[in-house]
Every structure is written in C-alpha cells, then in structure tokens.
C-alpha positions in Angstrom: 19.2 -4.9 -13.2 22.2 -3.7 -11.2 21.6 -3.1 -7.5 24.3 -1.5 -5.4 25.1 -2.6 -1.9 23.5 -0.9 1.1 25.3 2.1 2.4 24.3 1.4 6.0 23.7 -2.2 6.8 21.9 -2.6 10.2 20.7 -6.2 9.9 22.8 -7.4 12.8 21.5 -4.7 15.1 17.8 -5.5 14.7 17.9 -9.3 15.0 17.6 -9.2 18.8 15.8 -5.8 19.0 12.2 -4.9 19.3 12.7 -1.3 18.1 12.0 0.0 14.7 15.3 0.2 12.8 16.1 2.1 9.7 18.1 0.7 6.8 19.5 3.0 4.2 20.6 1.8 0.8 21.3 3.0 -2.7 19.1 1.6 -5.5 19.6 2.6 -9.1 21.7 5.6 -8.1 19.0 6.9 -5.7 19.3 7.0 -1.9 16.3 5.0 -0.5 15.5 3.5 2.9 13.0 1.3 4.8 12.1 0.6 8.4 12.0 -2.8 10.0 10.5 -4.2 13.2 11.0 -7.6 14.7 8.2 -8.8 17.1 8.8 -9.4 20.8 7.6 -13.0 20.7 10.1 -15.7 21.8 8.9 -17.8 18.8 10.9 -17.1 15.7 8.6 -15.3 13.1 8.1 -17.0 9.8 6.0 -14.3 8.2 6.9 -10.8 6.8 4.3 -8.1 6.2 5.4 -5.1 4.1 3.3 -2.0 4.8 3.2 0.7 2.1 2.2 4.3 3.0 -0.1 6.5 0.9 0.5 9.6 -1.2 2.4 12.3 0.7 2.7 9.8 3.6 5.8 8.3 5.2 7.0 4.9 6.3 6.9 5.8 10.0 3.6 7.6 9.5 2.1 4.4 8.1 3.1 2.5 11.3 2.2 5.2 13.8 -0.9 6.9 12.5 -2.3 5.4 9.3 -2.8 2.0 10.9 -2.9 3.1 14.5 0.3 1.2 15.6 1.1 -1.6 13.2 4.0 -2.8 15.3 1.5 -3.8 17.9 -0.1 -6.1 15.4 3.4 -7.5 14.5 3.8 -8.5 18.2 0.3 -9.9 18.4 0.5 -12.0 15.2 4.2 -12.6 15.3 5.4 -11.3 12.0 8.3 -9.1 10.9 7.0 -5.7 9.8 8.8 -3.8 7.0 7.9 -0.3 6.0 9.6 0.9 2.7 9.7 4.7 2.0 8.5 6.0 -1.3 10.4 8.5 -3.4 9.8 12.1 -2.2 10.5 15.8 -2.9 9.4 19.2 -1.7 6.9 21.3 -3.6 7.1 25.1 -3.1 3.4 25.8 -3.8 0.1 24.5 -2.5 -1.8 21.8 -4.4 -5.1 20.0 -4.2 -6.2 19.6 -0.6 -2.7 19.8 0.6 -2.7 23.6 1.1 0.2 23.8 3.5 2.0 20.5 2.8 5.1 20.9 0.6 6.3 17.3 1.1 5.3 15.0 -1.8 5.8 11.2 -1.7 4.4 8.4 -3.8 4.8 5.0 -5.3 4.9 4.2 -9.0 2.2 1.5 -9.4 2.3 2.0 -13.2 -1.1 3.6 -13.3 -0.7 6.9 -11.3 2.3 7.7 -13.4 0.3 7.6 -16.7 -2.3 9.6 -18.5 -3.3 7.6 -21.6 -5.4 4.4 -21.5 -6.9 2.3 -24.3 -10.2 4.1 -23.6 -9.1 7.7 -23.0 -7.3 9.6 -20.3 -7.1 8.9 -16.5 -8.5 12.3 -15.5 -11.0 14.9 -16.7 -10.0 18.0 -18.7 -10.5 20.2 -15.6 -8.8 17.8 -13.1 -6.7 19.2 -10.3 -3.1 19.4 -11.4 -0.5 17.7 -9.1 3.2 18.2 -8.7 5.4 16.2 -11.1 8.3 14.0 -10.1 11.6 14.8 -11.7 12.0 11.2 -12.9 8.9 11.5 -15.1 9.1 12.3 -18.8 6.3 14.7 -19.3 5.6 13.5 -22.9 5.4 9.9 -21.7 3.5 10.3 -18.4 1.2 13.2 -19.5 -0.8 15.8 -17.7 -2.8 13.3 -15.5 0.3 11.8 -13.9 0.7 12.5 -10.2 2.9 9.6 -9.0 6.7 8.9 -9.3 7.9 7.3 -12.5 10.8 5.5 -10.8 11.3 1.7 -10.5 9.4 1.1 -7.3 8.5 -2.4 -8.2 12.3 -3.2 -8.5 13.0 -1.3 -5.2 10.5 -3.2 -3.2 11.6 -6.5 -4.7 15.1 -5.7 -3.7 14.0 -5.0 -0.1 12.0 -8.2 0.0 15.0 -10.2 -1.2 17.3 -8.5 1.3 15.0 -9.1 4.3 13.8 -12.6 3.6 17.4 -13.8 3.2 18.1 -12.8 6.8 15.2 -14.8 8.3 13.7 -18.3 7.8 10.5 -16.9 6.1 7.7 -19.0 4.8 5.1 -16.3 3.9 5.4 -12.8 2.5 2.5 -10.4 2.5 2.1 -6.9 1.1 -0.4 -4.4 2.5 -0.9 -0.8 1.4 -3.0 2.3 2.0 -4.3 4.5 -0.9 -1.3 4.9 -3.4 0.4 2.2 -1.3 -2.6 0.0 -1.9 -2.3 0.6 -5.7 1.4 -0.4 -5.3 0.4 -3.6 -3.5 -2.0 -4.3 -6.3 0.8 -3.9 -8.9 3.1 -6.2 -6.8 0.4 -8.9 -6.8 0.5 -8.8 -10.5 4.3 -8.9 -10.8 5.1 -11.5 -8.1 2.2 -14.0 -7.6 4.7 -16.8 -7.0 6.7 -14.9 -4.4 3.8 -13.4 -2.4 1.4 -15.3 -0.1 -1.2 -12.6 -0.1 -1.9 -8.9 -0.8 -4.2 -6.4 0.8 -5.2 -3.2 -0.9 -6.8 -0.6 1.3 -8.7 2.3 -0.5 -6.3 2.0 -3.4 -8.1 0.8 -6.5 -6.0 1.5 -9.6 -6.6 4.1 -12.3 -9.6 3.2 -14.6 -8.7 0.9 -17.5 -5.1 0.5 -16.3 -5.5 -2.1 -13.5 -3.4 -5.2 -14.0 -4.3 -8.9 -13.6 -1.8 -11.5 -12.3 -0.8 -14.3 -14.6 -1.1 -16.8 -11.7 -3.6 -17.0 -8.8 -2.8 -15.1 -5.6 -4.8 -14.3 -2.4 -6.1 -10.8 -2.7 -8.1 -8.4 -0.5 -9.4 -5.1 -1.6 -11.2 -2.7 0.8 -13.1 0.5 0.0 -15.0 3.1 1.9 -18.4 4.0 0.4 -17.9 7.7 1.5 -14.4 7.9 -0.1 -14.2 10.7 -2.6 -10.4 10.5 -3.0 -10.3 6.9 -4.5 -14.0 6.1 -4.8 -14.8 2.4 -4.7 -17.9 2.6 -6.9 -18.5 6.0 -8.5 -15.3 6.0 -10.6 -14.6 9.8 -10.5 -12.9 11.4 -7.5 -13.3 14.9 -6.0 -10.3 16.1 -8.0 -11.7 14.5 -11.2 -9.4 11.5 -11.6 -10.9 8.1 -12.7 -10.6 4.9 -10.7 -11.6 1.3 -11.2 -14.7 0.1 -9.1 -13.5 -2.4 -6.6 -16.1 -4.9 -7.6 -14.7 -4.8 -11.2 -11.3 -5.7 -9.8 -12.5 -8.7 -7.8 -14.9 -9.9 -10.6 -12.1 -9.8 -13.2 -9.6 -11.6 -10.9 -12.1 -14.2 -9.8 -12.9 -15.0 -13.4 -9.3 -15.2 -14.3 -8.6 -17.6 -11.3 -11.7 -19.7 -12.1 -13.4 -19.1 -8.8 -16.4 -21.4 -8.7 -18.3 -20.0 -5.7 -18.9 -16.8 -3.8 -20.6 -15.8 -0.5 -21.7 -12.5 0.9 -22.1 -11.4 4.5 -22.2 -8.2 6.6 -19.8 -7.3 9.5 -21.3 -4.8 11.9 -19.5 -5.0 15.2 -18.0 -1.6 14.7 -18.6 -0.2 11.2 -21.0 -1.8 8.7 -18.8 -3.7 6.2 -20.3 -5.7 3.3 -18.0 -8.7 2.6 -17.9 -10.7 -0.6 -15.6 -13.7 -0.8 -14.8 -15.6 -4.0 -13.5 -19.1 -3.3 -12.9 -22.6 -4.8 -10.4 -20.8 -7.1 -7.3 -22.1 -8.8 -4.5 -23.1 -6.3 -7.0 -22.6 -3.5 -6.7 -18.8 -3.4 -9.5 -16.5 -2.3 -10.4 -13.0 -3.5 -12.1 -10.8 -1.0 -14.1 -7.6 -1.6 -14.8 -5.4 1.5 -17.0 -2.3 1.3 -17.2 -0.1 4.5 -20.6 1.6 4.3 -19.8 4.1 7.2 -16.3 5.4 6.3 -14.3 7.1 3.6 -10.6 7.3 2.7 -9.3 5.9 6.0 -7.8 2.7 7.3 -10.4 0.6 9.2 -10.5 1.6 12.9 -8.8 5.0 12.2 -11.1 8.0 11.9 -8.5 10.7 11.0 -8.3 11.2 7.2 -5.0 13.0 7.5 -3.3 10.2 9.5 0.1 9.2 8.3 1.3 12.7 7.1 4.0 12.7 9.8 7.3 11.1 10.8 9.0 9.6 13.8 12.5 9.8 15.1 13.7 7.3 12.5 12.9 9.7 9.7 14.2 13.1 10.9 15.5 13.9 7.4 11.9 14.2 6.2 10.3 17.5 7.0 6.8 16.7 8.4 5.1 17.0 11.8 5.9 14.5 14.5 3.7 11.4 14.6 1.2 11.1 17.4 0.5 7.9 19.2 -2.6 6.3 17.8 -4.5 3.2 18.9 -6.5 1.0 16.4 -8.9 -1.0 18.5 -10.3 -3.2 15.9 -9.4 -2.4 12.3 -6.0 -4.1 12.1 -7.3 -7.3 13.8 -10.3 -7.3 11.3 -8.0 -7.1 8.3 -5.1 -9.3 9.5 -7.3 -12.2 10.5 -8.4 -12.4 6.9 -5.0 -11.8 5.4 -3.0 -14.2 7.6 -5.4 -17.0 8.0 -3.4 -19.4 5.8 
C-alpha cells in the first residue's frame, strides 16, 4: 500500500503543547486529517488512546461532546489522545432521524458498507435508506450499505504508525462510539498484536458480519438497554437494520480465546450497569460485557443523544454547529479504569 507524505506536518509544534492540534495528510489520494492532544503531565506519556467518532459525528465533536471532554481524561490518566476524522460529504436531502443535518460522516468497519451476509441481508425490506458514499460500488455494497467503503483500516493504521513513531509508546488503545465502536471492533480483529486493548461503545457490528481476532486481545463492549439505534439485545433497530447482540460477541470471543472463568456484578453508583467479565483467557486477556440498564445510544455519563454532531475551531472546514463545553462526571473514569488497568 502506497501512503503519501503528510501535506502539513505539525508534529514538532505539539510536542510541548497542551492544545489540540490538527494534522492534515493525504492518504490514498484523499485528503484526511486527525487531531492530537498531549497531556499536561510532566511525566512523559507512554500510552496512546485513539478516539473514533460516530456516524455523522466529527473528531472534535467526539472530544468535546460525545465523551464530555476526553482531553481532561488524557490529562488525568496521562495518555496522548488522537482523534481521527472519518470520510464525509454533504447530502442535499433529509434522511432518517437527521432531518436538518446534511453532513454525513462514517467509518468503513467492513460491515456497515455491506448488505449481503451468509444468512441474508443486513436490513429489512422496508429499512430506512441512507445516503451512499461515492467510494461505494452499489452492486458490491448493496441497498443496506450506509457507511463509507474506503480503506479506513489502512488510514487509521497509518495514523497509528505516524504518531507512535514520535513518542516512546508502550501501549496503544482504540475506543469508539457507535459506528466508531464498530470500527474499533474491526481494528481489534486486524491488529491484535499491535493494540493493547479496544473499547466499543454502543457499536455492535452488523448481524452475521462481526469478525473475530486470530489472536487474543483485551476487549470491552458496552451497550445501552434502551438503545434502539444499535440495540444490544433485540437485534433490529428503529430503522430496521440488524445488529449482533453484545453477549453473542463476548461469548464468541471468550470461547475463541479459551477463557476459563467468568464473573458478573452490578455497578449502580450512577446508572445501573450489569458487568460480565471473562478471564483466565489465553495471553491473560480479558473480555468485558457492560450493559447499561438505564440508558440508550449515549456515551456513559453523557445524556444528550445528539452529542458529537458539532465541530470546534480545529475543524472549521466542516459545516456543523459549534461544540458546547460538556462535563462527564463519571462515565470516562468508569470506562478508562477498566481499559487502562494493565
């Protein structure tokens, strides 16, 4: 795979900065970019966490609103935060629940860009149609496809390589929301040797298309019981697309990794969250299943289902409303303590 050099290389400017910096590059003849934040700690960070926004979201929207200020968590836990931007375009007509939103962005997790599965299609006959990305071949992707068909796995691998080469990094993590969670899931399958752990928030893959890593990897999947966009149990969403139950994912992965034990518990300090941990697995990894009984398609600790459909000053070329300051009092801590415990 041929990867062109970055058009604007800002690495030297963010090494001693605690501001979010944008890096533009050209990947496979397409202009792409990501945002990067270095924590304020005097101790040199040895971890990187990549945060992936959801469908129609943005990189800065993920940091500011979706997670309620993820840079604050980078400061607290001393990791470098990187926010890649998914491919996007503008749609001239309303679609789905996005009645006034003409901006469309997504990640190609290799399931949302497809229609056919070994057991049928990924959506019902009367499913809500979504805008199609220009890089999708209609014959190959089919009527149920709603995501980009670009090489996003290659793009994020390129960003990982670029960033980790500039720092003395021991651990690399991927976290994602919704379609970003699906992408995190796909990256766990592709790079189990490269990644230390992956966290998938409300992003279970399309039914019958979810992948399984060839090697063990630490993995967390979180679902909201009241989620009708990517339902964690009921399979079919409000727009009549089919998704894999999160327990199916963790059961399959735990069997594949020869996990010998499991334990269940309930967290109820804020929301009621049922936790299932599979442990004593190959290579000492753990598989964690988290089901929030009280919430739907939102990041833990954030109550606004539309959070993240915005941009900050680092993404003025994207036409969306300005992000509002948001505080996540408990959700990021709850998740990151499980993800970064190694």
